[in-house]
N, C-alpha and C positions, 0 to 999 in steps of 0.2 A: 168736111167731116161727115159720118152717116150719122143721122136720127137713129139715137136706140131707143124700141119700144119696148115695154117692161112683157109683152103679150108674145110676141116674136121673138126678141134678144136673150131673153133674160130668164123665164118661164119654159123652154126650152132646157134651161141647164142644170134641171133640179134632178134628173136621174142621175148627171153628172156630180153633182153636189153630192147626193144622197148617198152616192158609191164611196165616194171619197170620205164624207162623213163615219161611215161604217164601216170601211179601212181602217178609219185613224179609233172612232172607239170602242167597236166591236160589237155595239149595241145597237138593232131595229130602231127600238124605240127610242133612241137618245139623237140618233139620227135622223129620223123622221125629225123630232122637235130641230135639232138644229139648223135644217133645211127651212123650215119652215121661220127661223129665226132670222137665218144668212139673207133669205126673200126680205123680212122686213126690213132689214138693216139697208142690204142695194135699193127698197124701193125711198127708205128716207130719205138716201141721198142721191133720190132724181135731179135735184138741181144743177148737182155736178158732174152730175153724166157726163156732161162736155169735157168737161177736163181730164177727164179718163183715158189714157189713151188702149188699155183694152178692157172691156167688161167685164167679157168670161176670166180672165186673171184675177182681177179684183174680186167678183165672187168666189173664187176657188180660193180666194186667199183669208176672205172675211170667213166660210164655209170652215177652212181648216184651221184657224186660230182660235175660231167657236170651238171647233170639236177638239183641240188643246187644252182648253180650258174647261168644257167640259169633264174632260179623261181627268185631270186634274183635281180639280174638284172633286170627281165620285172615285178614282181610282179604280176605274173597272176595268182594269189590263188584263181581267183572269177567265173573261166568257170568253165565247165562242163564237165567232165571225158569224157562222150561218147555220141553223141548230133543223136546219130540214135538211134532208136529203139529197142527193145532187140526182136530176135525173139523167140518165143516158141514154144515145140513140139503140135502140133496142136492136136495128140492124147490124150497128157496129162488132158487137159481140153476138157470135149465139148463143151459149148458154148461161144460163144464172149463177152460175161458179164465175165467170169470167166478168160478167156484170159486178155482180159482188166485188170482187178483186176490186176492178176501177174506180169502183165509188170508193173503196177504201183506202185505194193509192190519193183522190183528190182530196177528200179529208185528211190525209197528211198534210198533203201540199197546201192542205189551207193551215192548218195547225201551222207548219214550219213556215209560213208569209205571217201571220198572228206572232208569233213570237219573235221576229224581224225587231229593230229596230224602228220607233219613231221614224224617223228621217226616211231610213232605208224603206220601210214601208210606202210611207210618201210618194217616194222617188217612185217604184216599183209598180205602184197602182197607178199614177199621173201617165207612165211610160207604156207600160206593158197591157195595163185593162180600159186606158182612154184614149191612149193613142196620140199625148201631147211630146211636143217636141222637147229637146233637154234645154229650148232658151225658155219655151212656155214653164214648164215643174220651175227652173231657175227664180222664173218671177213670181211664182206663185210660191215659193217656200221660202225666198229673199237667200241663199244663195247663188258660189255661181254654177255656171254649167259643168264644171271641171269638178266641183262637188256632187253633181246632180251625176255627173258619168261615176264616180267611185263608188257612192250609194249603192247605185245601180248593178254596178258590178260586185260590191262584195254581197250585196243580197243574193244575189242570182248564186254567186258563189258558195254561197250560206246553206242554201237552200238544199243546192246539188249535193254537196258534200255529205247534209244532213240526211237525205234522202234515199244516197248511195248508204250509207250506212244504215236505215233501215231495211235496204232492202238486200243489203247483205245478211245482216247479223242479228234483222229485228228487233233493233235497239232503237227507242225514239228520243 
């Protein structure tokens, strides 16, 4: 069994932990605090690291649980995921109008993702943005792989349908 190092195995996960916490809490400050608390909690369990099968799944589970606890505590569901504008590639679209439309579409998709139920949002985040396998997501969220697939499918369908509705009718 590989010896786990905090510096080389756990600290590099802080960006993944941050994105997961941000996706759940929708607050940058809360996400930063949760990552710090997660790293402390994982560090405090250093004596039992050898018994943990997958340290990354363990850290993600701790982060998810802390995020959900914090969310319940603060009821912070109406905040925006990201208050800063999206930087688009200036060469991708030539004129300012097209870049503005593209930024608006990205913002709409973010809002649609933010409005998803927590489990669908977490599954989608871990799969589409973090590249985790269905098995890894199931371990982190404590659900079956089939439930992961269903949540991802439903999340994608919801976003697709609502985005098409917005595109066709301008309704949010």
